[in-house]
C-alpha positions in Angstrom: 0.1 -0.2 -0.1 1.7 3.3 -1.5 2.0 6.0 1.6 3.0 9.6 2.0 3.2 12.0 4.3 2.5 16.0 4.8 1.8 18.6 7.5 -2.1 19.1 6.4 -4.4 16.6 4.4 -7.8 18.0 3.3 -10.0 15.3 2.2 -12.7 17.1 -0.4 -11.7 19.4 -2.6 -14.9 22.0 -2.8 -15.3 25.6 -1.9 -14.2 25.6 1.6 -11.2 22.9 0.8 -9.8 25.0 -1.6 -10.0 28.4 0.6 -8.1 26.3 3.0 -5.7 24.7 0.8 -4.5 28.0 -0.6 -4.2 29.9 2.6 -2.3 27.0 4.7 -0.1 26.5 1.8 0.9 30.3 2.0 3.8 29.0 4.2 6.7 27.0 1.8 7.3 25.0 5.0 3.8 23.1 5.2 3.1 20.3 2.6 -0.5 20.3 1.9 -2.4 17.5 0.2 -5.9 18.0 -1.1 -7.8 15.1 -2.3 -11.0 15.3 -4.6 -13.1 12.4 -5.4 -14.1 14.2 -9.1 -12.4 15.6 -11.7 -11.2 19.2 -12.7 -14.6 20.2 -14.7 -13.6 24.0 -14.4 -13.0 24.4 -18.4 -16.3 23.0 -18.8 -19.2 25.4 -20.5 -22.0 23.9 -17.6 -19.2 25.4 -15.0 -18.5 28.5 -16.7 -20.8 30.0 -18.9 -23.6 31.6 -16.1 -27.3 30.7 -17.8 -26.1 26.6 -18.0 -26.0 26.1 -14.5 -28.8 23.5 -14.4 -27.1 21.8 -17.2 -25.0 20.4 -15.0 -27.5 18.6 -12.4 -28.2 14.7 -12.6 -24.5 14.6 -14.3 -20.9 13.3 -13.7 -20.6 16.9 -12.2 -23.1 15.4 -9.2 -23.5 12.6 -6.9 -26.9 12.1 -7.8 -27.7 11.9 -4.3 -32.0 11.7 -3.9 -31.9 14.6 -1.7 -30.5 17.4 -3.9 -27.6 18.2 -6.0 -23.4 18.0 -3.9 -21.4 18.7 -6.3 -18.9 16.2 -7.7 -15.6 17.7 -8.6 -13.2 20.6 -8.6 -14.9 23.3 -6.6 -17.6 21.1 -5.7 -21.0 22.6 -5.5 -19.4 26.1 -5.5 -19.1 25.3 -9.5 -22.6 23.9 -10.3 -25.0 26.4 -7.9 -27.2 29.3 -9.0 -24.2 31.4 -8.4 -26.3 33.3 -5.9 -23.9 35.1 -3.7 -26.5 36.5 -0.5 -25.7 38.4 2.2 -26.3 36.7 6.0 -28.4 38.9 8.4 -26.3 39.8 11.8 -28.9 38.4 13.9 -28.3 35.0 12.2 -25.1 34.9 12.3 -25.3 36.6 16.4 -26.8 33.0 16.9 -23.9 31.1 16.1 -22.6 32.3 19.3 -25.6 32.2 21.3 -25.4 28.4 20.8 -22.2 28.2 22.7 -19.6 29.1 19.6 -17.3 31.6 21.3 -15.8 33.5 18.6 -18.4 32.7 15.7 -20.4 36.0 16.7 -21.0 38.4 13.4 -18.6 41.0 14.9 -15.9 37.7 14.4 -17.0 37.1 11.2 -17.8 40.2 9.3 -13.9 40.4 8.3 -13.7 37.1 6.5 -16.8 38.3 4.5 -15.1 41.3 3.1 -11.6 38.8 2.5 -13.8 36.6 0.1 -14.8 39.2 -2.5 -13.9 41.8 -4.3 -16.8 44.3 -4.4 -18.5 44.8 -7.9 -17.6 47.7 -10.1 -19.1 51.0 -10.0 -22.2 51.4 -11.6 -23.5 54.6 -13.6 -27.0 56.3 -12.2 -28.9 54.7 -14.3 -28.0 51.1 -13.3 -28.3 52.1 -10.3 -31.8 53.2 -10.1 -32.9 50.3 -11.9 -31.2 48.0 -9.6 -33.1 49.7 -6.8 -30.0 50.9 -5.0 -30.4 54.9 -5.9 -31.7 55.4 -2.1 -29.3 53.2 -0.2 -27.7 55.5 2.5 -24.5 53.0 2.4 -22.7 51.2 -0.2 -20.0 48.1 -0.4 -16.7 49.3 -2.2 -13.6 47.9 0.4 -14.0 44.3 -0.8 -10.7 42.8 -2.2 -11.1 39.7 -2.4 -10.8 36.6 -4.8 -14.3 35.6 -5.6 -15.2 38.0 -8.3 -19.2 39.7 -7.7 -21.8 41.2 -10.3 -25.2 41.9 -11.2 -26.4 39.1 -13.4 -26.8 39.6 -17.0 -29.0 43.0 -18.0 -28.7 45.2 -14.9 -31.1 47.4 -16.4 -33.6 44.1 -17.2 -37.5 45.8 -16.5 -37.9 43.2 -13.3 -35.4 44.9 -11.4 -36.9 48.0 -11.2 -40.3 46.8 -10.6 -39.4 44.2 -8.0 -37.9 47.0 -6.4 -40.6 49.2 -6.6 -43.0 46.4 -5.9 -41.4 46.0 -2.1 -40.3 49.8 -1.6 -44.8 50.3 -2.3 -45.0 47.8 0.6 -42.1 49.5 3.2 -39.6 46.9 2.2 -36.8 47.9 0.4 -33.5 48.1 2.1 -32.2 51.1 2.3 -28.3 49.9 2.8 -26.2 48.0 1.2 -27.2 44.3 3.4 -23.1 43.7 2.9 -22.4 46.8 4.6 -25.5 47.1 7.0 -26.5 43.9 7.8 -28.4 45.0 10.4 -31.0 45.1 8.2 -32.7 42.3 8.9 -35.7 42.4 5.9 -36.0 44.2 3.0 -35.6 43.9 -1.0 -32.6 44.0 -2.9 -30.6 43.4 -6.1 -28.0 40.5 -5.4 -24.8 39.6 -6.2 -23.7 36.7 -8.1 -20.2 34.9 -8.2 -19.7 35.9 -11.9 -16.7 37.7 -12.9 -18.0 41.7 -14.4 -15.2 41.0 -17.1 -15.0 37.4 -18.1 -18.5 36.6 -17.8 -17.9 33.7 -16.3 -18.6 31.8 -13.2 -15.7 32.7 -10.5 -15.5 30.0 -7.5 -12.7 28.4 -5.4 -10.9 26.5 -8.4 -10.6 29.6 -10.2 -10.1 32.4 -7.9 -8.5 30.3 -5.4 -6.8 27.1 -6.4 -5.1 28.1 -9.9 -3.5 31.4 -8.8 -1.5 29.3 -6.4 -1.5 25.7 -8.2 2.6 26.0 -9.1 3.6 26.2 -5.6 5.6 22.9 -4.5 4.0 22.5 -1.6 0.4 22.6 -2.7 -0.1 18.9 -4.2 -4.2 18.1 -5.6 -5.4 14.7 -6.9 -8.3 14.8 -8.2 -10.8 10.9 -8.7 -9.3 10.5 -5.5 -11.8 9.0 -2.6 -11.2 9.4 1.1 -12.3 6.2 2.6 -11.7 6.7 6.3 -9.6 8.7 8.6 -6.5 6.7 9.9 -5.7 7.1 14.4 -3.1 5.8 16.7 -4.4 2.6 17.9 -7.2 2.9 20.7 -6.5 6.4 20.7 -8.6 9.5 19.4 -5.0 10.9 17.5 -5.0 11.2 14.1 -2.5 10.2 11.6 -4.1 10.6 8.2 -6.2 9.3 6.0 -7.2 5.6 3.5 -8.4 6.5 -0.3 -8.7 5.1 -3.4 -7.0 6.7 -6.3 -6.4 4.9 -10.0 -6.5 1.0 -9.4 -4.8 1.2 -5.6 -5.4 1.9 -2.1 -3.0 4.4 -0.8 -2.4 6.3 2.8 -1.2 9.6 3.9 0.0 10.3 6.6 -0.7 14.0 8.5 1.9 15.4 10.9 -0.1 18.4 12.0 -4.0 17.8 10.9 -6.5 16.2 9.0 -9.5 18.1 7.6 -12.8 17.2 6.2 -13.7 19.3 3.7 -16.2 17.0 2.0 -19.5 18.6 2.6 -22.6 18.2 4.3 -23.4 14.7 3.3 -20.0 13.3 2.7 -18.4 14.6 6.0 -20.7 12.9 7.8 -20.7 9.6 5.8 -16.9 10.0 6.3 -16.9 10.6 9.6 -18.7 7.7 10.5 -16.7 5.3 8.2 -13.3 6.6 10.7 -15.3 5.2 13.5 -16.6 8.9 15.1 -20.8 9.0 15.0 -23.0 7.4 17.6 -22.3 4.2 18.6 -24.9 2.5 17.9 -25.1 3.3 14.4 -21.8 2.2 14.4 -22.1 -1.1 15.7 -24.7 -1.6 13.7 -22.4 -1.8 10.8 -19.6 -3.5 11.8 -17.4 0.0 12.3 -14.7 0.0 15.4 -15.8 3.2 17.7 -13.4 5.2 17.9 -15.3 8.5 19.6 -19.0 8.3 20.5 -21.0 11.1 19.1 -24.2 11.1 19.1 -24.4 14.5 17.0 -22.4 13.2 13.9 -25.7 13.6 10.9 -28.0 14.7 12.9 -29.3 18.6 12.8 -30.0 18.1 8.7 -31.5 21.8 8.1 -32.2 22.4 4.5 -33.8 25.4 2.7 -37.0 24.1 0.9 -38.5 26.4 -2.0 -41.6 26.7 -3.7 -41.9 28.4 -6.7 -44.3 29.6 -9.0 -44.1 30.6 -13.1 -46.3 33.5 -13.7 -46.5 34.0 -18.0 -44.9 37.1 -19.0 -45.7 40.2 -21.5 -44.7 38.8 -25.4 -41.8 41.6 -25.4 -39.9 40.9 -21.8 -36.7 39.3 -22.2 -36.8 36.2 -20.7 -34.2 32.8 -20.8 -37.0 30.1 -22.3 -36.0 31.3 -25.8 -33.3 29.2 -24.9 -35.1 26.0 -25.3 -34.8 26.5 -28.9 -31.6 25.1 -30.3 -31.0 27.7 -33.3 -31.4 30.3 -30.6 -29.4 28.7 -28.0 -26.5 28.1 -30.7 -27.1 32.3 -31.5 -26.8 32.7 -27.7 -23.5 30.6 -27.4 -21.9 32.3 -30.2 -22.6 35.8 -29.2 -21.6 34.8 -25.9 -17.9 33.0 -26.7 -17.2 36.2 -28.7 -18.4 39.2 -27.0 -19.4 37.9 -23.7 -22.4 39.3 -24.0 -26.6 38.2 -24.0 -28.6 36.0 -22.6 -25.9 33.5 -21.3 -24.9 36.3 -18.8 -27.4 35.8 -16.7 -27.1 33.9 -13.5 -29.9 31.9 -12.1 -31.5 34.7 -10.1 -32.3 37.9 -10.8 -33.7 39.8 -7.7 -33.8 38.7 -3.4 -35.8 40.0 -0.6 -35.9 38.6 2.9 -39.6 38.9 4.7 -41.2 38.1 7.4 -44.5 37.2 7.4 -46.3 40.0 7.6 -49.6 38.3 9.1 -47.7 38.0 12.4 -47.3 41.4 12.8 -50.3 42.2 14.3 -51.1 41.3 18.0 -53.6 38.6 16.6 -51.0 37.0 14.8 -48.2 37.0 17.6 -50.6 35.3 19.2 -51.1 32.5 17.5 -48.2 32.4 16.4 -46.6 31.9 20.2 -49.4 28.9 20.7 -48.0 27.5 17.9 -44.6 27.6 19.4 -45.3 26.5 22.7 -47.6 23.8 21.4 -44.6 22.1 19.0 -41.6 22.6 21.4 -39.1 19.9 20.9 -39.6 16.4 22.2 -37.1 14.6 24.5 -36.8 11.6 21.4 -34.1 9.5 23.6 -31.8 12.6 23.5 -28.8 12.6 26.3 -29.9 15.9 28.5 -26.7 17.8 26.6 -28.5 17.2 23.6 -32.0 17.8 24.3 -30.9 21.3 25.8 -29.2 22.2 22.7 -32.2 21.3 20.8 -34.1 23.6 23.2 -31.8 26.1 22.3 -31.8 26.2 18.8 -35.9 26.4 19.0 -35.7 29.3 21.5 -33.7 30.9 18.9 -35.7 30.4 15.9 -39.5 31.0 18.0 -37.6 34.1 18.4 -36.6 35.1 14.8 -40.3 33.9 13.8 -41.7 36.5 16.5 -39.3 39.6 15.3 -41.0 41.2 12.4 -37.4 42.9 11.9 -35.8 39.6 11.2 -36.5 37.0 7.9 -38.3 33.7 7.8 -38.4 33.6 4.2 -36.6 34.5 1.0 -38.2 35.5 -1.8 -36.8 35.6 -5.6 -36.9 36.0 -8.9 -35.9 33.9 -12.0 -36.5 35.0 -16.0 -37.6 31.5 -17.3 -39.7 28.7 -16.3 -37.2 26.5 -15.2 -37.2 23.1 -15.9 -35.7 22.1 -12.3 -38.3 20.3 -10.1 -38.6 16.5 -10.3 -41.7 14.6 -11.4 -42.2 11.6 -9.2 -44.0 9.7 -11.7 -40.7 9.6 -14.6 -38.0 10.6 -12.3 -37.0 13.4 -14.2 -37.4 17.2 -14.2 -40.7 18.2 -15.8 -40.2 20.0 -18.9 -40.8 23.5 -19.2 -44.1 25.1 -21.1 -44.1 26.8 -24.4 -44.2 30.6 -23.6 -42.2 33.4 -21.5 -42.3 32.9 -18.1 -41.2 35.0 -14.7 -40.6 32.7 -11.5 -41.1 33.6 -8.5 -40.0 31.8 -5.6 -40.1 31.7 -1.7 -37.4 29.9 0.8 -38.2 28.9 3.7 -35.2 30.7 5.3 -34.8 28.9 9.0 -36.6 26.1 9.3 -37.2 24.3 13.1 -37.7 21.2 11.1 -34.4 18.5 11.8 -33.2 15.4 9.6 -30.0 13.5 9.5 -27.7 11.5 7.3 -26.6 8.3 8.0 -24.2 5.6 6.2 -26.2 2.6 4.7 -23.4 0.1 5.2 -19.3 0.1 5.7 -18.7 0.0 2.2 -17.5 3.9 1.5 -18.7 3.4 -2.3 -22.4 3.5 -0.9 -24.5 6.3 -0.7 -25.8 7.4 2.9 -29.0 8.0 3.7 -30.2 11.0 3.6 -33.4 12.0 5.4 -33.7 15.4 5.4 -37.9 15.6 7.2 -38.5 18.5 5.5 -41.6 20.4 6.7 -42.1 17.7 10.0 -42.6 20.6 12.0 -45.9 21.9 12.1 -44.6 25.6 12.1 -42.8 25.1 9.3 -45.9 24.3 7.1 -47.7 27.2 8.7 -44.9 29.6 7.7 -44.1 28.0 4.1 -47.5 28.3 3.5 -47.6 31.9 4.4 -44.7 32.8 2.5 -46.3 30.6 -0.5 -49.5 32.5 -0.3 -47.4 35.7 -0.4 -46.0 35.1 -4.1 -49.3 35.4 -5.8 -49.8 38.6 -3.3 -46.1 40.0 -4.7 -47.2 39.0 -8.5 -50.2 41.2 -8.2 -48.7 44.2 -7.1 -49.2 47.4 -9.1 -45.0 47.4 -9.9 -45.6 44.2 -11.6 -48.9 44.9 -14.0 -46.8 45.8 -17.3 -44.1 42.7 -16.4 -46.5 40.3 -16.5 -49.6 39.1 -18.5 -53.2 40.0 -16.8 -55.0 38.4 -15.1 -52.0 36.3 -13.6 -51.4 33.1 -15.4 -49.5 30.4 -13.7 -46.8 28.2 -15.6 -48.2 24.5 -16.0 -44.9 23.2 -14.0 -44.6 25.2 -11.0 -43.4 23.1 -8.2 -41.0 23.3 -5.6 -37.1 22.2 -5.1 -34.4 22.3 -2.6 -31.1 23.3 -2.1 -29.2 21.5 0.8 -27.3 23.2 3.2 -25.7 22.2 6.7 -25.6 19.9 9.4 -23.5 20.2 12.9 -20.6 21.4 14.3 -17.9 18.4 15.7 -15.8 18.3 19.1 -13.5 15.4 17.2 -10.5 13.7 17.9 -7.1 15.2 17.9 -5.4 16.6 14.7 -9.1 16.0 13.4 -11.7 19.0 12.2 -14.4 19.6 9.7 -14.3 22.9 7.8 -17.2 23.2 5.3 -21.1 23.3 5.0 -21.8 20.7 7.8 -20.5 23.0 10.6 -23.1 25.5 10.4 -25.0 25.2 13.5 -27.7 27.4 12.1 -28.8 28.5 8.5 -28.6 32.0 7.5 -31.6 33.0 5.7 -30.2 33.0 2.1 -27.7 30.6 -0.3 -25.3 29.5 1.7 -22.1 30.1 -0.5 -20.5 33.2 0.7 -20.9 31.7 4.6 -19.2 28.6 3.7 -16.3 31.2 2.5 -16.0 32.9 5.3 -16.2 30.4 7.5 -13.0 28.6 5.6 -11.4 31.8 5.8 -11.8 32.1 9.4 -10.7 28.2 10.0 -7.5 28.8 8.1 -6.7 31.6 10.2 -7.3 29.6 13.5 -5.6 27.0 12.1 -2.3 29.1 10.9 -2.7 31.3 14.2 -2.6 27.6 16.0 0.9 26.9 14.5 2.5 29.6 13.7 2.2 29.8 10.1 2.7 32.3 7.7 1.0 33.9 6.0 1.0 36.3 2.3 1.0 39.7 2.6 
């Protein structure tokens, strides 16, 4: 069995993994190994071209798990997502510290969010007005990080100004840039996306963090290398390295300092259990020796679920629906490749908003919500005293969020097409989009109370884990999500949108829902072992998790470098 030695071994080659690899390898005395199960698809048009992101789903770029897409390949989910670079809210991040995670409040993390991305280029007054930014009292102009961001597609598209006007009429247009003033918890804004404003291509951990430093002699990266388990000293929790499969052989690699698991929400939990860290009963059931009994591994799975409704657009509105026609797609591809312009520069999502349930603002609504919260407190469920206390704390924090009119329980967005995303259970494939032009309105359950889990089904590394997200199992999630879904129609019917959507409003034939899997659990592990990816997020922020995963990885890199007194660049 082949074996090699390094200072740090990173299991995974995705968003957080490549941030860590770039930062830890800044010290030339440190040997860093990155092991990624997939290939490098960073030049694939399905990755680079903004509007083609849905073409990567259910392909070799995806693990094809049965809940939702987890990127398989260098860059992982950051290479196939819808580009959304959503800001967190201060209250959401501060909740992490309330759960006992010292050093992980907004004040500690805000510098790391700023370290991740470069602020978009300055905009003309006309574009600022179209984007609804002309009245902002504070705006973001200070970011200098590796990830390039912009406003997707045509910044003067009518949907943008109409969206801002609709929320302004309701008193919910954000007064400041949410990246500069995250204390503004609710309101609409034009969202940034991780698309390079010059190249008009996806900006992600591969081309932003890894490629600029790939020539470092102390940075080693293997693709198509599947980590099978973490290795420990005999009868000890001290990590010695990893076992992985590469080509036709099983190899080991030793780490003198740390093994860092950065395999993503699903795979990190699976790898921990295969390595003997997890609930002792689960491990024993699959014949795995218990290295450390941790009941929380694979638990607390949280998910942003989304319902979208496609409304028929007026005939002269520019949408992406015409790309269903091969001749139109061919011309759009030619325009993009020659000029970096046209429909294919459009990212997945055009607008965003964080919203509470307005119904719960009244005294009657507050009373109804408090009754729901009291009735549905989490039961003991055979949890230890510590785990039960933690579950109650989660519940109280999210309950207070729901009761706060200045904290979002839902996120709203639009996409300029009738997207074929929702799977049809009868055929196991996406529902084909209907003919015509559509604007999709979507709402996300921003901070759900329902919790699921992900666990191994066997001790064989190639086997997929059992993923049980338990969507909407908490009755409060059903009530809150239903209110947000009902509000989609209210929003679409607002006067500001009447010139964009055909009247009377007509839903698309494929309006349905899909899900976007996010985070699970923060673990206390053995010596020389830590997890750094979406799975350590204790409570979801209200929007897409991409920006938060980058920030968490940047902070983790600083903590590791400080612990080992490593050198930094700059």
